[in-house]
Backbone as JSON Lines, residues from 0, in Angstrom:
{"i":0,"aa":"M","n":[18.14,-50.81,-61.15],"ca":[17.82,-50.35,-59.82],"c":[18.6,-51.2,-58.81]}
{"i":1,"aa":"K","n":[19.14,-50.54,-57.83],"ca":[19.87,-51.26,-56.78],"c":[18.91,-51.73,-55.7]}
{"i":2,"aa":"L","n":[19.25,-52.86,-55.11],"ca":[18.37,-53.45,-54.1],"c":[18.06,-52.51,-52.95]}
{"i":3,"aa":"H","n":[19.01,-51.65,-52.58],"ca":[18.77,-50.77,-51.44],"c":[17.61,-49.81,-51.66]}
{"i":4,"aa":"E","n":[17.19,-49.67,-52.92],"ca":[16.05,-48.79,-53.22],"c":[14.71,-49.45,-52.89]}
{"i":5,"aa":"I","n":[14.68,-50.78,-52.81],"ca":[13.41,-51.47,-52.57],"c":[13.47,-52.48,-51.42]}
{"i":6,"aa":"A","n":[14.63,-52.57,-50.76],"ca":[14.77,-53.59,-49.71],"c":[15.81,-53.17,-48.67]}
{"i":7,"aa":"H","n":[15.78,-53.87,-47.55],"ca":[16.84,-53.7,-46.56],"c":[17.39,-55.08,-46.23]}
{"i":8,"aa":"S","n":[18.46,-55.11,-45.46],"ca":[19.17,-56.36,-45.24],"c":[19.74,-56.42,-43.84]}
{"i":9,"aa":"R","n":[19.91,-57.64,-43.36],"ca":[20.56,-57.9,-42.06],"c":[21.53,-59.04,-42.24]}
{"i":10,"aa":"T","n":[22.59,-59.06,-41.46],"ca":[23.56,-60.14,-41.56],"c":[23.78,-60.79,-40.2]}
{"i":11,"aa":"G","n":[24.28,-62.0,-40.27],"ca":[24.67,-62.74,-39.08],"c":[25.83,-63.64,-39.46]}
{"i":12,"aa":"D","n":[26.44,-64.27,-38.49],"ca":[27.57,-65.14,-38.8],"c":[27.67,-66.26,-37.78]}
{"i":13,"aa":"K","n":[28.31,-67.33,-38.22],"ca":[28.65,-68.45,-37.34],"c":[29.89,-69.07,-37.96]}
{"i":14,"aa":"G","n":[31.0,-68.93,-37.3],"ca":[32.25,-69.45,-37.86],"c":[32.58,-68.74,-39.16]}
{"i":15,"aa":"D","n":[32.76,-69.5,-40.22],"ca":[33.11,-68.95,-41.53],"c":[31.89,-68.85,-42.44]}
{"i":16,"aa":"I","n":[30.69,-68.87,-41.85],"ca":[29.45,-68.8,-42.61],"c":[28.78,-67.46,-42.34]}
{"i":17,"aa":"S","n":[28.4,-66.79,-43.42],"ca":[27.66,-65.54,-43.3],"c":[26.23,-65.78,-43.74]}
{"i":18,"aa":"N","n":[25.32,-65.15,-43.06],"ca":[23.9,-65.27,-43.32],"c":[23.38,-63.86,-43.63]}
{"i":19,"aa":"I","n":[22.8,-63.67,-44.82],"ca":[22.26,-62.36,-45.18],"c":[20.78,-62.5,-45.51]}
{"i":20,"aa":"S","n":[19.99,-61.69,-44.85],"ca":[18.57,-61.64,-45.18],"c":[18.31,-60.43,-46.06]}
{"i":21,"aa":"L","n":[17.35,-60.57,-46.96],"ca":[16.94,-59.49,-47.85],"c":[15.44,-59.36,-47.71]}
{"i":22,"aa":"I","n":[14.99,-58.21,-47.21],"ca":[13.57,-58.0,-46.94],"c":[13.09,-56.83,-47.78]}
{"i":23,"aa":"V","n":[12.14,-57.1,-48.68],"ca":[11.63,-56.01,-49.52],"c":[10.68,-55.14,-48.71]}
{"i":24,"aa":"Y","n":[10.69,-53.85,-49.01],"ca":[9.81,-52.91,-48.3],"c":[8.35,-53.11,-48.7]}
{"i":25,"aa":"D","n":[8.12,-53.35,-49.99],"ca":[6.76,-53.48,-50.51],"c":[6.61,-54.86,-51.14]}
{"i":26,"aa":"E","n":[5.6,-55.6,-50.72],"ca":[5.44,-56.97,-51.2],"c":[5.32,-57.05,-52.73]}
{"i":27,"aa":"K","n":[4.96,-55.96,-53.4],"ca":[4.83,-56.0,-54.86],"c":[6.17,-56.27,-55.55]}
{"i":28,"aa":"H","n":[7.28,-56.06,-54.85],"ca":[8.6,-56.3,-55.42],"c":[9.14,-57.69,-55.12]}
{"i":29,"aa":"Y","n":[8.47,-58.44,-54.27],"ca":[9.01,-59.73,-53.84],"c":[9.24,-60.7,-55.0]}
{"i":30,"aa":"E","n":[8.26,-60.88,-55.86],"ca":[8.4,-61.84,-56.97],"c":[9.53,-61.43,-57.91]}
{"i":31,"aa":"L","n":[9.65,-60.15,-58.17],"ca":[10.71,-59.64,-59.03],"c":[12.09,-59.93,-58.42]}
{"i":32,"aa":"V","n":[12.22,-59.66,-57.14],"ca":[13.48,-59.93,-56.43],"c":[13.75,-61.42,-56.4]}
{"i":33,"aa":"K","n":[12.74,-62.21,-56.11],"ca":[12.9,-63.67,-56.06],"c":[13.38,-64.21,-57.4]}
{"i":34,"aa":"E","n":[12.89,-63.65,-58.47],"ca":[13.26,-64.1,-59.82],"c":[14.71,-63.76,-60.16]}
{"i":35,"aa":"Q","n":[15.18,-62.6,-59.74],"ca":[16.48,-62.12,-60.17],"c":[17.61,-62.32,-59.17]}
{"i":36,"aa":"V","n":[17.3,-62.36,-57.9],"ca":[18.34,-62.49,-56.88],"c":[18.45,-63.97,-56.49]}
{"i":37,"aa":"T","n":[19.07,-64.72,-57.37],"ca":[19.23,-66.16,-57.17],"c":[20.51,-66.44,-56.38]}
{"i":38,"aa":"A","n":[20.64,-67.65,-55.9],"ca":[21.87,-68.05,-55.2],"c":[23.08,-67.9,-56.13]}
{"i":39,"aa":"E","n":[22.9,-68.28,-57.4],"ca":[24.0,-68.18,-58.37],"c":[24.39,-66.72,-58.63]}
{"i":40,"aa":"A","n":[23.39,-65.85,-58.73],"ca":[23.67,-64.43,-58.97],"c":[24.38,-63.79,-57.78]}
{"i":41,"aa":"V","n":[23.97,-64.17,-56.57],"ca":[24.61,-63.65,-55.36],"c":[26.05,-64.15,-55.27]}
{"i":42,"aa":"K","n":[26.26,-65.43,-55.56],"ca":[27.62,-66.01,-55.55],"c":[28.51,-65.25,-56.53]}
{"i":43,"aa":"E","n":[28.01,-64.96,-57.72],"ca":[28.79,-64.22,-58.71],"c":[29.05,-62.79,-58.24]}
{"i":44,"aa":"F","n":[28.03,-62.14,-57.68],"ca":[28.16,-60.76,-57.24],"c":[29.19,-60.62,-56.11]}
{"i":45,"aa":"L","n":[29.24,-61.6,-55.21],"ca":[30.15,-61.54,-54.06],"c":[31.34,-62.49,-54.21]}
{"i":46,"aa":"K","n":[31.69,-62.81,-55.45],"ca":[32.73,-63.82,-55.71],"c":[34.09,-63.48,-55.11]}
{"i":47,"aa":"D","n":[34.39,-62.22,-54.92],"ca":[35.67,-61.86,-54.32],"c":[35.7,-62.08,-52.81]}
{"i":48,"aa":"I","n":[34.53,-62.27,-52.22],"ca":[34.42,-62.44,-50.77],"c":[33.99,-63.85,-50.41]}
{"i":49,"aa":"V","n":[32.94,-64.35,-51.08],"ca":[32.36,-65.65,-50.76],"c":[33.04,-66.73,-51.59]}
{"i":50,"aa":"K","n":[33.71,-67.63,-50.92],"ca":[34.45,-68.71,-51.61],"c":[33.72,-70.04,-51.58]}
{"i":51,"aa":"G","n":[32.68,-70.14,-50.8],"ca":[31.94,-71.4,-50.68],"c":[30.58,-71.35,-51.34]}
{"i":52,"aa":"E","n":[29.75,-72.3,-50.97],"ca":[28.41,-72.44,-51.53],"c":[27.48,-71.35,-51.01]}
{"i":53,"aa":"V","n":[26.55,-70.93,-51.87],"ca":[25.5,-69.99,-51.48],"c":[24.17,-70.73,-51.61]}
{"i":54,"aa":"V","n":[23.41,-70.75,-50.52],"ca":[22.1,-71.4,-50.51],"c":[21.06,-70.33,-50.2]}
{"i":55,"aa":"R","n":[19.99,-70.31,-51.0],"ca":[18.91,-69.34,-50.79],"c":[17.69,-70.03,-50.19]}
{"i":56,"aa":"Y","n":[17.11,-69.37,-49.19],"ca":[15.86,-69.83,-48.59],"c":[14.82,-68.74,-48.8]}
{"i":57,"aa":"E","n":[13.62,-69.14,-49.17],"ca":[12.54,-68.19,-49.42],"c":[11.6,-68.13,-48.22]}
{"i":58,"aa":"L","n":[11.22,-66.93,-47.84],"ca":[10.27,-66.71,-46.76],"c":[9.14,-65.84,-47.3]}
{"i":59,"aa":"P","n":[8.25,-66.43,-48.09],"ca":[7.22,-65.64,-48.78],"c":[6.28,-64.88,-47.85]}
{"i":60,"aa":"N","n":[5.98,-65.43,-46.7],"ca":[5.08,-64.72,-45.78],"c":[5.69,-63.43,-45.25]}
{"i":61,"aa":"L","n":[7.02,-63.36,-45.27],"ca":[7.74,-62.16,-44.81],"c":[8.26,-61.34,-45.98]}
{"i":62,"aa":"H","n":[8.0,-61.81,-47.2],"ca":[8.49,-61.15,-48.42],"c":[10.0,-60.96,-48.34]}
{"i":63,"aa":"S","n":[10.67,-62.03,-48.0],"ca":[12.12,-61.95,-47.84],"c":[12.82,-63.21,-48.32]}
{"i":64,"aa":"L","n":[14.11,-63.06,-48.54],"ca":[14.98,-64.16,-48.91],"c":[16.11,-64.21,-47.9]}
{"i":65,"aa":"N","n":[16.63,-65.4,-47.66],"ca":[17.75,-65.56,-46.75],"c":[18.85,-66.33,-47.48]}
{"i":66,"aa":"F","n":[20.05,-65.81,-47.45],"ca":[21.19,-66.44,-48.12],"c":[22.2,-66.88,-47.08]}
{"i":67,"aa":"V","n":[22.57,-68.16,-47.15],"ca":[23.6,-68.71,-46.28],"c":[24.81,-68.97,-47.15]}
{"i":68,"aa":"M","n":[25.93,-68.34,-46.79],"ca":[27.12,-68.36,-47.62],"c":[28.32,-68.93,-46.88]}
{"i":69,"aa":"G","n":[28.83,-70.04,-47.38],"ca":[29.97,-70.7,-46.77],"c":[31.29,-70.07,-47.21]}
{"i":70,"aa":"K","n":[32.27,-70.23,-46.37],"ca":[33.62,-69.69,-46.64],"c":[33.55,-68.22,-47.04]}
{"i":71,"aa":"A","n":[32.87,-67.45,-46.21],"ca":[32.62,-66.05,-46.53],"c":[33.32,-65.06,-45.6]}
{"i":72,"aa":"L","n":[33.96,-65.57,-44.54],"ca":[34.5,-64.66,-43.54],"c":[35.99,-64.88,-43.27]}
{"i":73,"aa":"G","n":[36.7,-65.31,-44.29],"ca":[38.14,-65.47,-44.14],"c":[38.57,-66.45,-43.07]}
{"i":74,"aa":"G","n":[37.78,-67.48,-42.86],"ca":[38.12,-68.49,-41.86],"c":[37.31,-68.38,-40.59]}
{"i":75,"aa":"G","n":[36.58,-67.3,-40.41],"ca":[35.76,-67.1,-39.22],"c":[36.33,-66.01,-38.33]}
{"i":76,"aa":"V","n":[35.54,-65.58,-37.39],"ca":[35.88,-64.43,-36.55],"c":[37.23,-64.59,-35.86]}
{"i":77,"aa":"T","n":[37.52,-65.76,-35.31],"ca":[38.76,-65.92,-34.56],"c":[39.98,-66.15,-35.46]}
{"i":78,"aa":"R","n":[39.77,-66.36,-36.75],"ca":[40.88,-66.62,-37.68],"c":[41.09,-65.53,-38.7]}
{"i":79,"aa":"S","n":[40.08,-64.73,-38.94],"ca":[40.11,-63.75,-40.03],"c":[41.01,-62.57,-39.7]}
{"i":80,"aa":"L","n":[41.7,-62.1,-40.71],"ca":[42.49,-60.88,-40.59],"c":[41.73,-59.68,-41.15]}
{"i":81,"aa":"A","n":[40.49,-59.91,-41.55],"ca":[39.66,-58.85,-42.12],"c":[39.3,-57.82,-41.07]}
{"i":82,"aa":"I","n":[39.12,-56.59,-41.49],"ca":[38.7,-55.53,-40.58],"c":[37.3,-55.82,-40.05]}
{"i":83,"aa":"D","n":[36.43,-56.32,-40.92],"ca":[35.05,-56.66,-40.55],"c":[34.94,-58.17,-40.41]}
{"i":84,"aa":"M","n":[35.45,-58.71,-39.31],"ca":[35.52,-60.16,-39.12],"c":[34.14,-60.82,-39.1]}
{"i":85,"aa":"H","n":[33.12,-60.11,-38.63],"ca":[31.77,-60.66,-38.55],"c":[31.01,-60.56,-39.87]}
{"i":86,"aa":"G","n":[31.51,-59.79,-40.81],"ca":[30.86,-59.65,-42.1],"c":[29.63,-58.76,-42.08]}
{"i":87,"aa":"K","n":[29.52,-57.87,-41.1],"ca":[28.34,-57.0,-41.01],"c":[28.22,-56.07,-42.22]}
{"i":88,"aa":"S","n":[29.34,-55.7,-42.8],"ca":[29.29,-54.8,-43.97],"c":[28.85,-55.53,-45.24]}
{"i":89,"aa":"L","n":[28.76,-56.86,-45.21],"ca":[28.29,-57.61,-46.38],"c":[26.87,-57.2,-46.76]}
{"i":90,"aa":"S","n":[26.05,-56.85,-45.79],"ca":[24.68,-56.46,-46.13],"c":[24.68,-55.17,-46.94]}
{"i":91,"aa":"S","n":[25.54,-54.23,-46.6],"ca":[25.64,-52.99,-47.38],"c":[26.14,-53.26,-48.79]}
{"i":92,"aa":"A","n":[27.14,-54.11,-48.9],"ca":[27.65,-54.48,-50.22],"c":[26.58,-55.2,-51.03]}
{"i":93,"aa":"F","n":[25.85,-56.09,-50.38],"ca":[24.81,-56.86,-51.04],"c":[23.71,-55.97,-51.61]}
{"i":94,"aa":"L","n":[23.38,-54.9,-50.91],"ca":[22.32,-53.99,-51.36],"c":[22.71,-53.18,-52.59]}
{"i":95,"aa":"E","n":[23.96,-53.28,-53.02],"ca":[24.4,-52.64,-54.27],"c":[24.08,-53.53,-55.48]}
{"i":96,"aa":"F","n":[23.62,-54.74,-55.26],"ca":[23.21,-55.66,-56.32],"c":[22.13,-54.97,-57.16]}
{"i":97,"aa":"E","n":[22.26,-55.06,-58.47],"ca":[21.3,-54.41,-59.35],"c":[20.32,-55.39,-59.97]}
{"i":98,"aa":"I","n":[19.06,-54.95,-60.03],"ca":[18.02,-55.75,-60.68],"c":[17.32,-54.87,-61.72]}
{"i":99,"aa":"E","n":[16.6,-55.53,-62.62],"ca":[15.81,-54.8,-63.61],"c":[14.39,-54.7,-63.1]}
{"i":100,"aa":"L","n":[13.9,-53.49,-62.96],"ca":[12.56,-53.27,-62.44],"c":[11.48,-53.51,-63.48]}
{"i":101,"aa":"D","n":[11.81,-53.32,-64.76],"ca":[10.81,-53.43,-65.83],"c":[10.75,-54.81,-66.43]}
{"i":102,"aa":"K","n":[10.71,-55.86,-65.63],"ca":[10.63,-57.22,-66.16],"c":[9.22,-57.69,-66.2]}
């Protein structure tokens, strides 16, 4: 199952750092997502884009995770030659991440 089926996402940026939040629609999926969507798994999934460290923060009261990813925007908004300099499309790409629902 792809994350977009059970969650939505928002992105932000500061320099060459991208911040992606993952918010599950139903709290019953939070533990499953927390177990499978690790910083290491996200780094591997976005390895062609994210060149730096990925740090995950848990927000259990909001049933969400927040990922801060370094070296993710081609040098930052004022340096990047990317079409999406702010990395707003990263949230759409991130929601293609697949998890196993029957764990």
